[in-house]
N, C-alpha and C positions, 0 to 999 in steps of 0.2 A: 247702183253698184257697178263696178267696173272691173275687167279683170279679168283674165283666160286660165286662174289657176284650177287646179282640181277643183277645190271649194267653190269657186266660181260660178264652175259648169254644175256644182252640185246642187248649189242656191234656183239656177234655172232649170233645174231638171233635164238636165243633158246626160248626167250620170246617176244611175241611181246609186240610192242609200237607204237605208233605214230607218227612216226621220221616225223621234219618238217626241220631240215637241218642236214649236215653228209658233212666233208670233210675228209682228211686225219688223222686228229688228234683226233676231237670231232663230238661227235654225240648231236645233241639236239630234243628232243621229248615231249608230253602232259602230266605232271604230272598226276595221276590215281587218286590224292585226292588234286584237285584245290581249292586255297583261295583267286585268284580273277581271274576274266571271263577269263583271260590270264593269264595260269600258266606253264611254259615251264622247264625242266632242260637239263641244257647244263655238259654235262661229257666229260674228257677226253677216249678216246678208251683204254688208258693203264690203268692198276689197279693202284688206288691210295689213299688210304686207306682214308686222311684227306689232310686240309690242312696243316696240320704239315708236311705231309709224302712228298713232292713236293718237288723234287731237282732239276729239271728240270725246271726252274722259270718261261720259256718261257711258259709253260704249261698257265700258268695263261692269261699270255695276250692272246694263243688261244683262253680261253675259254671265255672271255671277248670280243674279237675282233667276238666272234660267236655270243655273246647276243646280241653287239651291232649290228649288220649285219642284225640279225632276226626283233630286234626293227624297222627297216629303214623298212625292205621288206613288212612286218606287218601293218607297218602304224601308231605303236603308239608311234615312237621315240622324234616327238616333243613333244606331249602332255605328256607323262612320264610314267616310269618305274619304277621299282626297282630292282636288282640285289642280292640276300643275297647268302651267305656261311657259312652254318652249321657248325660247327666242336666240333667233338667227342659229347660225352653221356649229358654233362651240356648245351652245344651248339645247343642243338636240333635235332643233325644231327642222321639219324637212317638209312639210310643205308652207310655202311663205304667204299663209292666210293667216292672221290670227285666230286662236283657238286656244279653247280649254280644255283639256283632257277632264274626264269625271271618272275615278275609280270606286271599285266597292264590289261587296262580295265574299272580300278575304282578308285576312289582316293583312296592313300593309308595314313594311319593313323601310327603318331607314338606316345609314341612307339610302336613297335611290339606286344610284349604281352612275 
Protein backbone atom coordinates (compact mmCIF):
# COMPACT_ATOMS: atom_id res chain seq x y z
CA UNK A 1 0.00 0.00 0.00
CA UNK A 2 1.22 3.48 -0.82
CA UNK A 3 -0.34 6.88 -0.86
CA UNK A 4 -1.14 9.62 1.58
CA UNK A 5 -4.81 10.16 0.77
CA UNK A 6 -7.48 10.14 3.48
CA UNK A 7 -8.40 6.49 2.88
CA UNK A 8 -4.76 5.35 2.99
CA UNK A 9 -4.48 7.13 6.32
CA UNK A 10 -7.62 5.29 7.53
CA UNK A 11 -6.08 1.96 6.46
CA UNK A 12 -2.94 2.83 8.46
CA UNK A 13 -5.17 3.82 11.43
CA UNK A 14 -3.84 7.38 11.41
CA UNK A 15 -7.40 8.67 10.98
CA UNK A 16 -10.21 7.07 13.00
CA UNK A 17 -13.08 5.33 11.26
CA UNK A 18 -15.95 3.12 12.38
CA UNK A 19 -14.74 -0.11 10.77
CA UNK A 20 -17.32 -2.83 10.10
CA UNK A 21 -15.24 -5.37 8.16
CA UNK A 22 -11.65 -6.02 7.23
CA UNK A 23 -9.61 -8.69 5.53
CA UNK A 24 -6.20 -8.95 3.90
CA UNK A 25 -7.25 -6.83 0.89
CA UNK A 26 -10.19 -4.62 1.89
CA UNK A 27 -11.54 -2.41 4.64
CA UNK A 28 -15.16 -1.31 5.14
CA UNK A 29 -16.26 1.57 7.33
CA UNK A 30 -19.13 4.00 7.84
CA UNK A 31 -19.28 7.06 5.57
CA UNK A 32 -19.05 10.29 7.59
CA UNK A 33 -21.70 11.93 5.36
CA UNK A 34 -24.31 9.17 5.04
CA UNK A 35 -26.85 9.36 2.22
CA UNK A 36 -28.94 6.45 3.57
CA UNK A 37 -29.52 4.89 7.00
CA UNK A 38 -26.70 2.47 6.16
CA UNK A 39 -23.89 4.03 4.12
CA UNK A 40 -20.61 2.18 4.16
CA UNK A 41 -17.46 2.52 2.08
CA UNK A 42 -15.55 -0.55 0.98
CA UNK A 43 -11.99 0.22 -0.08
CA UNK A 44 -8.92 -1.69 -1.16
CA UNK A 45 -6.07 -1.46 1.33
CA UNK A 46 -3.73 -0.82 -1.59
CA UNK A 47 -3.95 2.70 -2.99
CA UNK A 48 -5.70 2.74 -6.36
CA UNK A 49 -6.81 6.23 -7.37
CA UNK A 50 -9.95 5.28 -9.31
CA UNK A 51 -11.66 2.53 -11.25
CA UNK A 52 -9.68 3.74 -14.29
CA UNK A 53 -6.45 2.89 -12.50
CA UNK A 54 -7.21 -0.75 -11.64
CA UNK A 55 -4.63 -3.13 -13.05
CA UNK A 56 -5.51 -6.18 -10.93
CA UNK A 57 -9.17 -6.80 -11.77
CA UNK A 58 -9.42 -9.20 -8.85
CA UNK A 59 -9.59 -6.13 -6.63
CA UNK A 60 -13.06 -5.35 -7.99
CA UNK A 61 -14.24 -8.87 -7.15
CA UNK A 62 -12.82 -8.58 -3.63
CA UNK A 63 -14.53 -5.22 -3.02
CA UNK A 64 -17.92 -6.50 -4.18
CA UNK A 65 -17.50 -9.78 -2.31
CA UNK A 66 -16.98 -7.84 0.91
CA UNK A 67 -19.98 -5.61 0.15
CA UNK A 68 -22.17 -8.68 -0.39
CA UNK A 69 -20.89 -10.36 2.77
CA UNK A 70 -21.67 -7.21 4.78
CA UNK A 71 -25.17 -6.97 3.29
CA UNK A 72 -25.89 -10.54 4.34
CA UNK A 73 -24.33 -10.16 7.80
CA UNK A 74 -26.16 -6.88 8.49
CA UNK A 75 -29.47 -8.36 7.33
CA UNK A 76 -30.34 -6.08 4.42
CA UNK A 77 -29.34 -8.32 1.51
CA UNK A 78 -32.84 -9.68 0.93
CA UNK A 79 -34.60 -6.32 1.20
CA UNK A 80 -32.11 -4.64 -1.13
CA UNK A 81 -29.17 -2.29 -1.32
CA UNK A 82 -27.16 -0.26 -3.80
CA UNK A 83 -23.47 -0.36 -4.65
CA UNK A 84 -21.90 2.60 -6.43
CA UNK A 85 -18.43 3.46 -7.67
CA UNK A 86 -17.94 7.11 -8.56
CA UNK A 87 -15.03 7.63 -10.95
CA UNK A 88 -13.08 10.89 -11.22
CA UNK A 89 -14.46 14.40 -10.78
CA UNK A 90 -17.38 14.35 -13.22
CA UNK A 91 -18.44 10.98 -11.81
CA UNK A 92 -18.65 12.47 -8.32
CA UNK A 93 -15.47 10.97 -6.84
CA UNK A 94 -14.31 13.23 -4.00
CA UNK A 95 -11.64 11.02 -2.44
CA UNK A 96 -9.27 9.74 -5.08
CA UNK A 97 -8.89 6.25 -3.70
CA UNK A 98 -11.12 3.59 -5.26
CA UNK A 99 -14.16 2.88 -3.09
CA UNK A 100 -17.55 1.22 -3.30
CA UNK A 101 -20.47 2.96 -1.63
CA UNK A 102 -22.82 0.45 0.01
CA UNK A 103 -26.22 2.04 0.71
CA UNK A 104 -29.25 0.47 2.38
CA UNK A 105 -32.01 0.99 4.89
CA UNK A 106 -34.51 2.89 2.74
CA UNK A 107 -36.01 2.70 -0.74
CA UNK A 108 -33.45 4.20 -3.10
CA UNK A 109 -34.76 6.08 -6.14
CA UNK A 110 -33.44 6.39 -9.67
CA UNK A 111 -31.83 8.36 -11.15
CA UNK A 112 -29.57 9.12 -8.19
CA UNK A 113 -28.85 12.74 -9.15
